[in-house]
C-alpha positions in Angstrom: 31.6 383.5 89.4 32.1 379.8 90.2 30.9 376.6 88.6 28.3 375.0 90.9 27.0 372.1 88.8 27.8 370.2 85.7 24.8 368.6 84.0 24.6 366.4 81.0 21.5 365.7 79.0 20.8 362.9 76.5 17.6 362.5 74.6 16.3 359.1 73.3 15.2 360.7 70.0 18.7 362.2 69.3 20.8 359.5 71.0 24.0 360.4 69.1 24.2 363.7 70.9 25.0 364.9 74.4 24.4 368.4 75.8 26.4 369.9 78.6 25.3 372.7 81.0 27.7 374.4 83.4 25.7 376.2 86.1 27.2 379.0 88.1 26.6 380.8 91.4 26.2 384.1 89.4 23.2 382.7 87.3 24.5 382.3 83.8 24.6 378.7 82.4 27.3 377.7 79.9 26.2 375.4 77.0 28.2 372.7 75.3 27.5 369.8 73.0 29.2 366.5 72.0 28.5 364.2 69.1 28.6 360.3 68.9 29.5 358.0 71.8 27.3 360.1 74.0 27.2 357.8 77.0 30.9 357.3 77.1 31.5 361.1 76.8 28.9 361.7 79.6 30.9 359.3 81.9 34.2 361.1 81.1 32.6 364.5 81.9 31.4 363.5 85.3 34.2 361.2 86.3 37.2 363.3 85.1 36.2 366.9 84.3 33.6 367.7 86.9 36.0 367.3 89.8 38.3 369.8 88.0 35.7 372.4 87.2 33.4 372.5 90.2 34.1 375.5 92.4 36.3 377.2 89.9 35.9 380.4 88.0 35.0 379.4 84.5 36.2 382.6 82.8 40.0 382.0 82.5 39.3 379.8 79.4 42.9 379.5 78.4 44.0 378.3 81.8 41.3 375.7 81.8 42.2 374.5 78.4 45.9 374.2 79.2 45.2 372.2 82.4 42.6 370.0 81.0 44.6 369.3 77.8 48.0 368.8 79.4 47.2 367.4 82.9 43.7 366.2 83.4 42.6 364.7 80.1 44.2 363.3 77.0 47.9 364.1 77.2 48.8 362.6 73.8 50.3 365.6 72.1 50.5 364.3 68.5 47.4 364.6 66.3 44.6 363.3 68.4 41.0 363.6 67.1 37.6 362.3 67.8 38.5 360.6 71.1 36.1 360.5 74.0 38.4 362.9 75.8 38.4 365.5 73.0 34.7 365.3 72.6 34.2 366.0 76.3 36.9 368.7 76.3 35.3 370.4 73.4 31.9 370.5 75.1 33.5 372.0 78.2 35.4 374.5 76.0 32.2 375.7 74.3 30.5 376.1 77.7 33.4 378.1 79.2 33.6 380.5 76.2 29.8 380.8 76.4 30.1 381.8 80.1 32.9 384.2 79.5 31.0 386.1 76.8 27.7 386.0 78.8 29.6 387.5 81.8 30.5 390.4 79.6 27.1 390.7 77.9 28.3 390.3 74.4 28.1 387.7 71.5 31.1 385.5 71.5 32.5 386.7 68.2 33.0 390.2 69.7 35.7 388.8 72.0 37.6 387.8 68.8 37.3 391.1 67.0 34.1 390.5 65.1 31.9 390.9 63.3 33.7 391.0 60.0 30.5 390.5 58.1 26.7 390.6 58.7 25.9 387.3 57.0 27.7 384.4 55.4 27.0 382.1 52.5 25.8 378.6 53.2 26.0 375.3 51.5 23.6 372.4 51.9 25.0 369.0 53.0 22.5 366.7 51.4 21.7 364.5 54.4 18.2 363.5 55.6 16.2 364.5 58.7 17.5 361.7 60.8 20.9 361.1 59.1 23.1 361.4 62.2 20.8 361.6 65.1 21.0 358.0 66.3 23.9 355.5 66.5 24.2 353.3 63.5 25.4 349.7 64.0 27.8 348.5 61.3 28.4 351.9 59.7 29.1 355.5 60.9 25.9 357.0 59.3 22.9 355.9 57.3 23.7 355.0 53.7 20.9 355.5 51.1 20.3 353.0 48.3 18.8 353.9 44.9 15.0 353.6 44.9 14.5 353.4 48.6 11.6 355.2 50.2 12.5 358.7 51.6 12.5 358.9 55.4 10.5 362.1 55.4 10.4 365.6 54.0 13.7 367.0 52.8 15.4 363.6 52.7 18.2 365.0 50.6 20.3 361.9 51.2 17.9 359.8 49.1 17.4 362.6 46.6 21.1 362.8 45.8 20.8 359.3 44.3 17.3 359.3 42.9 16.7 362.9 41.8 19.9 364.9 41.9 18.7 367.4 39.4 15.5 368.0 41.3 17.5 368.3 44.5 19.8 370.9 43.0 16.8 372.9 41.5 15.0 372.9 44.9 18.1 374.4 46.5 18.6 377.0 43.8 15.0 378.0 44.4 16.0 378.8 48.0 19.0 380.7 46.9 21.5 378.0 47.8 24.1 377.5 45.1 26.4 375.0 46.7 25.6 371.4 47.6 27.6 368.5 49.1 27.0 364.9 48.2 28.8 361.5 48.7 27.8 359.3 45.8 30.9 357.0 46.1 30.5 356.0 49.8 28.2 353.1 49.2 30.8 351.3 47.1 33.7 351.5 49.6 32.7 348.7 51.9 32.8 346.0 49.2 36.6 346.3 48.8 37.5 348.0 52.1 38.4 351.1 50.1 41.1 349.3 48.1 39.5 349.7 44.7 36.6 351.0 42.7 35.5 349.3 39.5 34.3 350.9 36.3 30.6 350.2 36.9 30.8 351.6 40.5 32.8 354.6 39.3 30.1 355.4 36.6 27.3 355.0 39.2 29.1 357.4 41.5 29.6 360.0 38.7 26.0 359.8 37.5 24.4 362.3 39.9 27.2 364.8 39.3 27.0 364.3 35.5 23.2 364.8 35.6 23.5 368.1 37.5 26.1 369.4 35.2 24.2 368.4 32.0 21.0 369.9 33.3 22.2 373.0 35.1 25.7 373.7 33.9 28.0 375.5 36.3 25.3 377.4 38.2 25.7 375.0 41.1 28.9 374.3 42.9 29.4 370.7 43.8 31.4 369.4 46.8 32.1 365.7 46.9 32.6 364.0 50.3 34.4 360.7 50.7 34.5 360.3 54.5 38.1 359.0 54.4 36.9 355.7 53.0 39.4 355.1 50.2 43.0 354.1 49.9 45.3 356.2 47.6 45.0 354.2 44.3 41.2 354.3 44.4 41.1 357.9 45.5 43.3 358.9 42.6 41.0 357.1 40.2 37.9 358.8 41.7 39.6 362.2 41.5 40.7 361.9 37.9 37.2 360.7 36.9 35.7 363.8 38.6 38.0 366.3 36.9 35.8 366.9 33.8 32.9 367.9 36.1 34.6 370.9 37.7 33.7 370.1 41.3 34.7 372.7 43.9 36.4 370.4 46.3 37.1 366.8 47.1 36.7 366.2 50.9 38.5 363.6 53.0 39.2 361.3 50.1 41.6 359.1 52.1 42.5 358.4 55.7 43.5 361.9 56.5 46.4 361.2 58.9 48.4 359.9 55.9 49.8 363.3 54.9 52.3 361.7 52.5 49.5 360.2 50.6 47.6 363.4 50.6 50.5 365.1 49.0 50.7 362.4 46.4 47.0 362.8 45.7 47.5 366.6 45.3 50.2 365.9 42.7 47.9 363.5 40.8 44.9 365.8 40.4 44.0 369.4 39.9 40.9 369.2 42.1 41.2 371.2 45.4 41.2 369.1 48.5 39.3 369.9 51.8 40.2 368.5 55.1 39.6 367.5 57.7 36.9 366.7 60.2 38.7 363.5 60.8 42.0 364.9 62.0 41.5 368.5 62.7 43.8 369.6 65.5 46.3 372.4 65.1 49.1 369.8 65.1 47.7 368.1 62.0 46.9 371.4 60.2 50.4 372.7 60.8 51.8 369.7 58.9 49.1 369.6 56.3 49.5 373.3 55.4 53.3 373.1 55.4 53.1 370.2 52.9 50.6 372.0 50.7 48.3 369.0 51.2 45.0 370.7 51.6 43.3 373.8 50.1 40.4 374.3 52.5 40.5 373.9 56.3 37.4 371.8 57.1 37.5 371.0 60.8 34.9 369.9 63.3 35.0 372.1 66.4 33.5 369.2 68.5 36.1 366.6 67.4 39.2 368.8 67.8 38.8 370.0 71.4 36.6 373.1 71.0 36.6 376.7 69.9 40.0 377.3 71.5 41.6 374.7 69.1 39.5 376.1 66.3 40.9 379.5 66.9 44.5 378.1 66.7 43.6 376.4 63.4 42.0 379.5 62.0 45.2 381.5 62.8 47.3 378.8 61.1 45.0 378.9 58.1 45.4 382.6 57.8 49.1 382.4 58.1 49.2 379.9 55.2 46.5 381.9 53.3 43.9 379.2 53.3 40.1 379.6 53.7 38.3 377.9 56.6 35.0 376.2 56.3 34.1 374.4 59.6 32.1 371.2 59.6 28.6 370.8 60.9 26.4 367.8 60.3 26.1 367.2 64.0 24.0 369.5 66.3 22.6 373.0 66.8 25.1 374.1 69.4 28.0 373.3 67.2 26.3 375.3 64.4 26.1 378.2 66.7 29.8 377.8 67.6 30.7 377.7 63.9 28.7 380.9 63.3 30.4 382.7 66.1 33.8 381.7 64.7 32.9 382.6 61.1 31.6 386.0 62.3 35.1 386.9 63.4 37.3 385.4 60.7 37.8 387.2 57.4 39.0 384.0 55.7 35.7 382.2 56.5 34.5 380.8 53.2 31.0 379.6 54.0 28.9 377.8 56.6 27.9 374.2 56.3 24.2 373.5 57.0 21.7 370.7 56.6 18.4 372.1 55.7 16.5 369.2 57.1 18.2 369.8 60.5 17.9 373.6 60.4 14.1 373.5 59.7 13.5 370.4 61.8 15.0 369.1 65.0 17.4 372.0 65.6 14.3 374.2 66.1 13.1 371.7 68.7 16.3 371.6 70.7 17.5 375.2 70.9 16.3 378.8 70.9 18.1 381.7 69.3 19.7 379.9 66.3 19.4 381.7 63.0 17.9 379.9 60.0 19.4 380.1 56.5 17.5 382.4 54.2 18.2 383.2 50.6 21.5 381.2 50.5 23.0 383.0 53.5 22.7 382.9 57.3 23.1 385.5 60.0 24.8 385.2 63.4 23.2 384.6 66.8 22.6 388.0 68.5 22.4 387.0 72.2 25.3 387.0 74.6 27.7 384.1 74.6 27.0 381.4 72.0 23.6 383.1 71.6 21.5 379.8 71.9 19.9 378.0 74.8 18.2 374.7 75.2 14.5 375.3 74.7 12.0 374.8 77.6 10.0 372.5 75.5 13.1 370.3 74.9 14.0 370.3 78.6 10.5 369.2 79.4 10.6 366.1 77.2 10.0 362.8 79.0 12.7 360.9 77.1 15.7 362.8 78.6 18.4 361.3 80.7 19.9 364.0 82.9 22.9 363.6 85.2 24.3 366.2 87.5 27.6 366.6 89.4 27.4 369.3 92.1 29.5 370.7 94.9 28.7 369.1 98.2 28.2 371.1 101.4 31.3 372.8 102.7 33.4 371.9 99.7 36.6 373.8 99.0 35.7 373.9 95.4 38.7 372.0 94.1 37.1 368.9 92.8 37.6 366.6 95.8 35.1 363.7 96.0 33.0 363.5 99.1 33.5 359.8 99.5 31.8 357.5 101.9 30.2 360.1 104.1 26.9 359.5 102.3 27.0 361.7 99.2 27.5 360.0 95.8 29.7 362.5 94.1 28.9 362.8 90.4 25.9 360.4 90.7 23.0 362.6 92.1 20.8 361.7 89.1 17.0 361.6 89.1 17.1 357.9 89.7 19.3 358.4 92.7 22.8 357.2 93.3 24.7 355.1 95.7 27.4 356.3 98.1 31.0 355.9 96.9 32.7 352.9 98.3 35.6 353.3 100.7 38.0 351.8 98.2 36.9 354.2 95.4 37.1 357.1 97.8 40.7 356.3 98.7 41.6 355.8 95.1 40.2 359.2 94.2 42.0 360.7 97.1 45.2 359.2 95.8 44.5 360.7 92.3 43.8 364.0 93.9 47.1 364.0 95.7 48.8 363.3 92.4 47.0 366.3 90.9 48.0 368.5 93.8 51.6 367.4 93.4 51.6 368.4 89.7 50.2 371.8 90.6 53.0 372.3 93.1 55.5 371.3 90.4 54.0 374.1 88.2 54.4 376.7 91.0 58.2 376.3 91.2 59.8 377.6 94.4 57.5 380.5 95.3 56.8 381.3 98.9 54.8 378.6 100.7 55.4 375.8 98.2 58.0 374.0 100.3 55.7 373.9 103.3 52.8 372.8 101.1 54.9 369.9 99.7 55.8 368.8 103.3 52.1 368.8 104.2 51.2 366.9 101.0 53.7 364.2 101.9 52.2 364.0 105.4 48.7 363.6 104.0 50.0 360.9 101.6 51.4 359.0 104.6 48.1 359.3 106.3 46.4 357.9 103.3 48.7 354.9 103.4 47.8 354.4 107.0 44.1 354.5 106.2 44.5 351.8 103.6 46.2 349.5 106.0 43.3 349.8 108.5 40.9 348.4 105.9 37.6 347.2 107.3 38.5 348.5 110.8 38.6 352.1 109.5 36.1 354.4 111.2 34.0 357.0 109.6 35.4 359.5 112.0 38.9 358.8 110.7 37.8 359.2 107.1 36.1 362.5 108.0 39.3 363.8 109.6 41.3 362.8 106.6 38.8 364.5 104.3 39.1 367.7 106.3 42.9 367.6 106.1 42.9 367.0 102.4 40.3 369.8 101.9 42.6 372.1 103.8 45.6 371.1 101.7 43.6 371.6 98.5 42.5 375.1 99.6 46.0 376.0 100.6 47.5 375.0 97.2 44.6 376.7 95.5 45.5 379.9 97.3 49.1 379.6 96.3 48.0 379.1 92.7 45.9 382.3 92.9 
């Protein structure tokens, strides 16, 4: 099995999202998804990751993850999160796992020892039907204001302010006993998160107080803060919430400030959940060791994919903490969360947005289970178990871009250059041939990649000769640059053949 094409899909109606399809010569197509900064992530996938993936076997997921993370993409090894690189890496990681499980004909969770349960409890994040589907200028997501008109059916974002008791009752009628709201967010911008006054504090407490007075403890309440507050304000909010017995306080401060998280833990008895904002294994290792969080609430798409999520799940189990992955993003990510939760005994529950699950998720994918009676099952098909629906793929408002292997390619990601094929640009609208300067720049980058691979191979047989050939090709590249405008296409083609041969040679050494 080899990757033959990388396709990205954006949809005007859901402009915050990007879908990735990895096509193979064996037939299966791997599916991935990225959220926010869709166009920038699209560019990264085609410019940086397509050359690495095209022509390769997608099934050695760990090898791809290591090379993409340490060589090709974001090499910052601290606590990165939510970068363009990590969003793109996560989409690829999902698609690779999808292909591996499809090649074996099993749901993904079976590769990780699942299932450990038949269904899992859900909670409802009280967002509206279009809460996160389009980019919002000036704020990360839509903020509701009291008394505003709902934006459609199941606008739970508006209801959490105007009718919190009715909202809770409607969820109870569906068997859902846990809800998440963010009643303090609308007050953060006024002070930059520095302080919250008595009137704003009371207004934020009002929905929670109303639910407790009307329904008692039959409903669990999660309070989300989106990392908007500095420590003094967060302590004030947490202490004000204590009489209302909320289940957790989520992302109350900027979550990279682990020392402040520890201080917040010491100041309140409310359990803390984190974090979709800084959710890599590096961060969790430190957060768990400090005792700074009680529930691991990470976003698979903002941390680098399911491979990173599995590392965090293992850390959480070692520190005896439950996991509860984040999803207020897209249907493929929900499918990924379900596959993970099906295999992890310490999975607490699954985040869902009922307006999404009954609405646009159904338009975009097939095979995704729907919550019922307060629980949700797991996708049954091979791989992630979901596919983009034919109806979605036929929409007129899609922007589709493909990177493919050119004729006679060695399959190691080398751009075709000025010979007439626009590598990574064969879109429906057409592309333009890569300029000579761009081609030579990409060839230089490719030589750097090949040199790093040889460094990884050590002194095995054939490496010394390959290094000598690489230096010869590098000298030839320098000579081509000096010729400038006088450079003939025949000379470029000859160089391309030589570089292709070197790429194939090093690929064979690599095995």
